[in-house]
KOLZANU-442484 format. One record per residue (C-alpha): residue number from 0; z, x, y; residue in three letters. Coordinates in steps of 0.05 Angstrom, whole numbers. Example, Ala and Ser with C-alpha at 12.3 -4.5 7.8 and 13.67 -1.06 7.14 Angstrom:
2
{0,{156,246,-90},"ALA"};
{1,{143,273,-21},"SER"};
This chain:
336
{0,{2093,2104,2692},"MET"};
{1,{2157,2077,2675},"ALA"};
{2,{2178,2033,2617},"LEU"};
{3,{2176,1956,2621},"PHE"};
{4,{2248,1929,2634},"PRO"};
{5,{2287,1898,2585},"VAL"};
{6,{2263,1833,2601},"ARG"};
{7,{2313,1788,2552},"HIS"};
{8,{2375,1830,2549},"PRO"};
{9,{2409,1759,2526},"GLN"};
{10,{2370,1725,2479},"ARG"};
{11,{2363,1650,2459},"ASP"};
{12,{2385,1645,2387},"PHE"};
{13,{2390,1566,2379},"PHE"};
{14,{2327,1565,2338},"VAL"};
{15,{2320,1628,2305},"LEU"};
{16,{2370,1686,2307},"ASP"};
{17,{2315,1743,2326},"ILE"};
{18,{2370,1787,2337},"SER"};
{19,{2381,1805,2260},"ASP"};
{20,{2300,1808,2257},"VAL"};
{21,{2284,1891,2259},"VAL"};
{22,{2211,1904,2283},"PRO"};
{23,{2165,1924,2226},"LYS"};
{24,{2098,1950,2226},"ASP"};
{25,{2042,1955,2169},"ASP"};
{26,{2024,2031,2155},"THR"};
{27,{1951,2010,2142},"ALA"};
{28,{1939,1990,2213},"SER"};
{29,{1985,2046,2238},"MET"};
{30,{1937,2092,2203},"GLU"};
{31,{1871,2064,2227},"HIS"};
{32,{1845,2047,2299},"PRO"};
{33,{1837,1977,2284},"ILE"};
{34,{1864,1955,2360},"PHE"};
{35,{1824,1961,2423},"SER"};
{36,{1861,2008,2478},"LEU"};
{37,{1818,1971,2533},"ALA"};
{38,{1852,1928,2584},"THR"};
{39,{1785,1888,2596},"LYS"};
{40,{1743,1850,2545},"PRO"};
{41,{1716,1903,2495},"ASP"};
{42,{1655,1881,2465},"MET"};
{43,{1638,1946,2428},"ARG"};
{44,{1615,1939,2349},"HIS"};
{45,{1660,1996,2318},"LEU"};
{46,{1656,2040,2256},"GLU"};
{47,{1704,2086,2235},"TYR"};
{48,{1709,2134,2173},"ARG"};
{49,{1766,2171,2139},"SER"};
{50,{1746,2206,2074},"GLY"};
{51,{1728,2150,2030},"ASN"};
{52,{1756,2097,2076},"SER"};
{53,{1703,2054,2118},"VAL"};
{54,{1723,2006,2172},"LEU"};
{55,{1673,1963,2215},"LYS"};
{56,{1696,1914,2270},"ILE"};
{57,{1654,1863,2303},"ARG"};
{58,{1687,1830,2365},"PRO"};
{59,{1702,1758,2379},"SER"};
{60,{1667,1722,2437},"ALA"};
{61,{1730,1746,2473},"LYS"};
{62,{1725,1817,2451},"GLY"};
{63,{1762,1867,2403},"LEU"};
{64,{1836,1848,2384},"PRO"};
{65,{1881,1899,2433},"THR"};
{66,{1937,1938,2420},"ILE"};
{67,{1982,1883,2456},"PHE"};
{68,{1947,1832,2412},"ASP"};
{69,{1984,1867,2352},"LYS"};
{70,{2053,1846,2377},"ASP"};
{71,{2037,1781,2347},"ILE"};
{72,{2019,1810,2282},"LEU"};
{73,{2085,1855,2287},"ILE"};
{74,{2127,1795,2301},"PHE"};
{75,{2104,1760,2238},"CYS"};
{76,{2107,1820,2190},"ILE"};
{77,{2178,1831,2219},"SER"};
{78,{2196,1753,2203},"GLN"};
{79,{2169,1759,2130},"LEU"};
{80,{2201,1824,2118},"MET"};
{81,{2271,1796,2138},"HIS"};
{82,{2260,1734,2094},"LEU"};
{83,{2234,1786,2034},"LYS"};
{84,{2296,1829,2042},"ASN"};
{85,{2341,1770,2038},"GLN"};
{86,{2305,1747,1969},"GLY"};
{87,{2274,1687,2001},"LYS"};
{88,{2203,1669,1981},"PRO"};
{89,{2146,1690,2028},"ILE"};
{90,{2073,1665,2038},"GLY"};
{91,{2013,1674,2086},"LYS"};
{92,{2041,1624,2138},"LYS"};
{93,{2091,1639,2192},"VAL"};
{94,{2118,1588,2239},"ARG"};
{95,{2155,1603,2306},"PHE"};
{96,{2163,1576,2379},"SER"};
{97,{2124,1611,2428},"ALA"};
{98,{2185,1631,2465},"ARG"};
{99,{2214,1670,2404},"GLU"};
{100,{2152,1711,2402},"LEU"};
{101,{2152,1726,2474},"LEU"};
{102,{2227,1746,2474},"MET"};
{103,{2227,1788,2407},"ALA"};
{104,{2163,1827,2436},"THR"};
{105,{2197,1832,2512},"ASN"};
{106,{2146,1793,2553},"ARG"};
{107,{2150,1747,2608},"LYS"};
{108,{2162,1673,2588},"THR"};
{109,{2127,1643,2651},"GLY"};
{110,{2061,1649,2693},"GLY"};
{111,{2004,1655,2650},"ASN"};
{112,{2041,1684,2591},"SER"};
{113,{2025,1623,2545},"TYR"};
{114,{1954,1626,2564},"GLN"};
{115,{1953,1700,2549},"ARG"};
{116,{1976,1681,2480},"LEU"};
{117,{1917,1634,2462},"GLU"};
{118,{1869,1690,2481},"ASP"};
{119,{1903,1740,2437},"ALA"};
{120,{1904,1688,2373},"PHE"};
{121,{1829,1684,2395},"SER"};
{122,{1813,1753,2387},"ARG"};
{123,{1858,1762,2324},"LEU"};
{124,{1821,1705,2286},"GLN"};
{125,{1751,1717,2317},"GLY"};
{126,{1743,1790,2307},"ALA"};
{127,{1710,1809,2235},"GLN"};
{128,{1731,1866,2196},"PHE"};
{129,{1691,1900,2140},"VAL"};
{130,{1728,1951,2105},"THR"};
{131,{1753,1981,2040},"ASN"};
{132,{1815,2004,2062},"ILE"};
{133,{1868,2007,2003},"ARG"};
{134,{1929,1960,2015},"ALA"};
{135,{1981,1935,1966},"GLY"};
{136,{1956,1979,1910},"GLY"};
{137,{1881,1955,1910},"ARG"};
{138,{1821,1975,1946},"GLY"};
{139,{1755,1930,1955},"GLU"};
{140,{1706,1922,2008},"THR"};
{141,{1710,1849,2042},"ARG"};
{142,{1702,1815,2103},"PHE"};
{143,{1760,1787,2135},"PHE"};
{144,{1797,1768,2204},"SER"};
{145,{1872,1790,2212},"LEU"};
{146,{1894,1717,2214},"ILE"};
{147,{1856,1661,2179},"GLU"};
{148,{1880,1616,2231},"SER"};
{149,{1927,1604,2286},"GLY"};
{150,{1952,1534,2322},"SER"};
{151,{2003,1505,2364},"GLY"};
{152,{1968,1501,2425},"PHE"};
{153,{1986,1431,2465},"VAL"};
{154,{1959,1410,2531},"TYR"};
{155,{1997,1354,2572},"HIS"};
{156,{1963,1296,2601},"ASP"};
{157,{1962,1328,2672},"ASP"};
{158,{1928,1390,2642},"ASP"};
{159,{1986,1434,2649},"ARG"};
{160,{1985,1482,2594},"PHE"};
{161,{2041,1494,2548},"ARG"};
{162,{2047,1527,2478},"LEU"};
{163,{2095,1486,2441},"ASP"};
{164,{2098,1525,2380},"TYR"};
{165,{2052,1572,2339},"CYS"};
{166,{2038,1572,2266},"GLU"};
{167,{1996,1633,2238},"VAL"};
{168,{1963,1642,2168},"ILE"};
{169,{1956,1715,2160},"LEU"};
{170,{1897,1745,2120},"SER"};
{171,{1909,1767,2047},"ASP"};
{172,{1900,1839,2068},"TRP"};
{173,{1959,1836,2109},"LEU"};
{174,{2000,1798,2058},"LEU"};
{175,{1991,1847,2005},"ARG"};
{176,{2020,1904,2054},"ALA"};
{177,{2080,1858,2063},"ILE"};
{178,{2091,1845,1988},"GLU"};
{179,{2079,1919,1972},"SER"};
{180,{2127,1935,2030},"THR"};
{181,{2082,1980,2059},"GLU"};
{182,{2113,1973,2124},"VAL"};
{183,{2157,2016,2168},"VAL"};
{184,{2212,1998,2217},"THR"};
{185,{2193,2018,2295},"ILE"};
{186,{2235,2016,2355},"SER"};
{187,{2243,1960,2395},"ASN"};
{188,{2219,2007,2457},"ASP"};
{189,{2152,2002,2429},"TYR"};
{190,{2146,1934,2467},"PHE"};
{191,{2165,1965,2534},"ARG"};
{192,{2115,2015,2533},"LEU"};
{193,{2058,1997,2588},"ARG"};
{194,{2004,2041,2566},"ARG"};
{195,{1959,2025,2510},"PRO"};
{196,{1955,2096,2494},"LEU"};
{197,{2026,2103,2490},"GLU"};
{198,{2033,2047,2443},"ARG"};
{199,{1981,2076,2399},"ARG"};
{200,{2010,2149,2400},"LEU"};
{201,{2077,2128,2381},"TYR"};
{202,{2047,2088,2316},"GLU"};
{203,{2012,2147,2297},"ILE"};
{204,{2073,2190,2306},"ALA"};
{205,{2116,2143,2266},"ARG"};
{206,{2066,2140,2214},"LYS"};
{207,{2056,2208,2203},"HIS"};
{208,{2108,2253,2230},"CYS"};
{209,{2167,2201,2208},"GLY"};
{210,{2231,2245,2211},"ASN"};
{211,{2197,2311,2193},"GLN"};
{212,{2211,2367,2237},"LYS"};
{213,{2145,2371,2266},"ARG"};
{214,{2069,2347,2249},"TRP"};
{215,{2013,2378,2280},"GLN"};
{216,{1939,2356,2292},"ILE"};
{217,{1873,2380,2334},"ASN"};
{218,{1863,2340,2396},"LEU"};
{219,{1796,2312,2379},"ASP"};
{220,{1821,2286,2308},"LYS"};
{221,{1879,2250,2347},"LEU"};
{222,{1833,2222,2394},"GLN"};
{223,{1792,2191,2337},"ALA"};
{224,{1856,2164,2309},"LYS"};
{225,{1872,2131,2374},"THR"};
{226,{1808,2098,2375},"GLY"};
{227,{1800,2123,2451},"SER"};
{228,{1725,2121,2468},"ASN"};
{229,{1741,2166,2534},"ALA"};
{230,{1713,2237,2539},"PRO"};
{231,{1749,2287,2507},"LEU"};
{232,{1765,2322,2581},"LYS"};
{233,{1796,2248,2599},"ARG"};
{234,{1830,2241,2538},"PHE"};
{235,{1862,2308,2547},"ARG"};
{236,{1886,2289,2613},"LEU"};
{237,{1910,2219,2595},"ASN"};
{238,{1954,2255,2531},"LEU"};
{239,{1984,2306,2585},"ARG"};
{240,{2003,2245,2627},"GLN"};
{241,{2035,2213,2571},"VAL"};
{242,{2071,2283,2553},"ILE"};
{243,{2093,2289,2624},"GLU"};
{244,{2122,2216,2629},"GLU"};
{245,{2156,2232,2562},"ASP"};
{246,{2171,2154,2543},"ASN"};
{247,{2153,2152,2474},"THR"};
{248,{2212,2125,2434},"PRO"};
{249,{2241,2178,2386},"PHE"};
{250,{2183,2226,2393},"TYR"};
{251,{2161,2279,2445},"GLN"};
{252,{2092,2307,2437},"PHE"};
{253,{2065,2376,2464},"HIS"};
{254,{2001,2398,2478},"LEU"};
{255,{1979,2473,2464},"GLY"};
{256,{1927,2515,2493},"ASP"};
{257,{1886,2512,2434},"ASN"};
{258,{1884,2435,2439},"ASP"};
{259,{1929,2434,2379},"MET"};
{260,{1981,2373,2389},"VAL"};
{261,{2047,2379,2362},"THR"};
{262,{2099,2319,2345},"VAL"};
{263,{2174,2323,2340},"ARG"};
{264,{2228,2281,2339},"PRO"};
{265,{2276,2279,2397},"ARG"};
{266,{2339,2326,2375},"LYS"};
{267,{2387,2275,2392},"GLU"};
{268,{2358,2217,2353},"ASP"};
{269,{2347,2265,2295},"ARG"};
{270,{2420,2269,2293},"LEU"};
{271,{2420,2195,2278},"SER"};
{272,{2382,2205,2211},"PHE"};
{273,{2424,2233,2159},"VAL"};
{274,{2400,2246,2084},"PRO"};
{275,{2429,2187,2043},"LEU"};
{276,{2429,2218,1972},"SER"};
{277,{2452,2169,1914},"LEU"};
{278,{2486,2194,1848},"LYS"};
{279,{2449,2181,1784},"ALA"};
{280,{2504,2135,1758},"GLU"};
{281,{2502,2093,1821},"THR"};
{282,{2422,2089,1813},"GLU"};
{283,{2431,2061,1737},"ASP"};
{284,{2488,2007,1762},"GLN"};
{285,{2439,1993,1821},"ALA"};
{286,{2377,1982,1771},"ARG"};
{287,{2423,1936,1730},"ALA"};
{288,{2446,1893,1793},"ILE"};
{289,{2368,1890,1816},"ALA"};
{290,{2344,1868,1744},"HIS"};
{291,{2400,1813,1741},"GLU"};
{292,{2379,1787,1811},"LYS"};
{293,{2306,1797,1793},"GLY"};
{294,{2291,1842,1851},"LEU"};
{295,{2248,1903,1851},"ASP"};
{296,{2295,1960,1856},"TYR"};
{297,{2249,2008,1892},"TYR"};
{298,{2237,1959,1946},"ALA"};
{299,{2311,1942,1948},"ALA"};
{300,{2328,2010,1953},"GLU"};
{301,{2274,2026,2009},"GLN"};
{302,{2300,1963,2051},"ASP"};
{303,{2380,1986,2043},"TRP"};
{304,{2354,2063,2067},"ARG"};
{305,{2325,2027,2128},"GLU"};
{306,{2384,1986,2139},"PHE"};
{307,{2430,2047,2130},"ALA"};
{308,{2391,2091,2180},"GLN"};
{309,{2390,2034,2234},"GLU"};
{310,{2466,2025,2226},"GLN"};
{311,{2475,2100,2233},"THR"};
{312,{2429,2098,2293},"ALA"};
{313,{2481,2047,2323},"LYS"};
{314,{2538,2095,2307},"GLY"};
{315,{2559,2061,2244},"ASN"};
{316,{2540,2114,2186},"PRO"};
{317,{2557,2086,2112},"PRO"};
{318,{2625,2126,2091},"LYS"};
{319,{2597,2128,2028},"SER"};
{320,{2521,2117,2010},"PRO"};
{321,{2536,2103,1938},"ASP"};
{322,{2588,2052,1954},"GLY"};
{323,{2548,2024,2014},"SER"};
{324,{2479,2013,1975},"PHE"};
{325,{2521,1977,1913},"ILE"};
{326,{2560,1935,1958},"GLY"};
{327,{2496,1918,2001},"TRP"};
{328,{2457,1903,1935},"LEU"};
{329,{2511,1854,1904},"LYS"};
{330,{2504,1813,1973},"LYS"};
{331,{2429,1805,1964},"ARG"};
{332,{2410,1726,1937},"PRO"};
{333,{2389,1725,1871},"SER"};
{334,{2311,1704,1864},"THR"};
{335,{2328,1679,1788},"ARG"};
């Protein structure tokens, strides 16, 4: 199955410069199968266990939130991280136009696209989660929805549906992950993947393999991580189809005869990720600058590394990592 086309090669930048916002995903939801892979309403009550972590999910009246509904959260997380990296204050509330969201996540902007957004908001807000998963250095058993509320759905007098703007209030659980920078950059091509399983497999590869030479997992454990409820025989067939089509951004999957799944970064993409070592004196100077500006040094260093790797992938590697980091840090706005 081919990738979705790039639907918005030239974006509308009049309201929000979404070209500067890099898509980011939170590592907690990448680790755990929070989102349904079903394409029809999924009314199952789910429970997952991984070590000491327990996750229970109860569906809304419209079913469990889907992996495509997650696009809304990725968009919100990306916006907040963009503000955070600029040294601007962030909170749980994110406001944007529906068109911005649809364009940033490579969706159509006509037809029933806006109605689908309303249904997605309903599933995200209505599904109830019970978990003790850690986020932001804290762990607790609590009940929550992924978003506390979502608004902006407007009907015209002639009953034509139009989504004017969206205002989302995220859960404390998600906000803690953002504040603690427990997020990673993902590929824009993630939004071009058609199969729910492909999206989930990419998340798992991005979380666990990263830029390692390889990462391995047994097929049954991989299935549990994806949240797929298909029989193992069917899941094996589905994975082989994904492998044959080979559309997964940055990563390639291999299924061995012993049901061992191996994930490797693509060779041509690995070349764009170079080690960025910093001298001790550079780190000392950077800490002083971060302290003067009221920035978290470790968060700033991680943000710079992601920025540098993104530029490297575009063919613009830093000539001097030390000079690049100090120059980038000096341009950060002060929070004092």
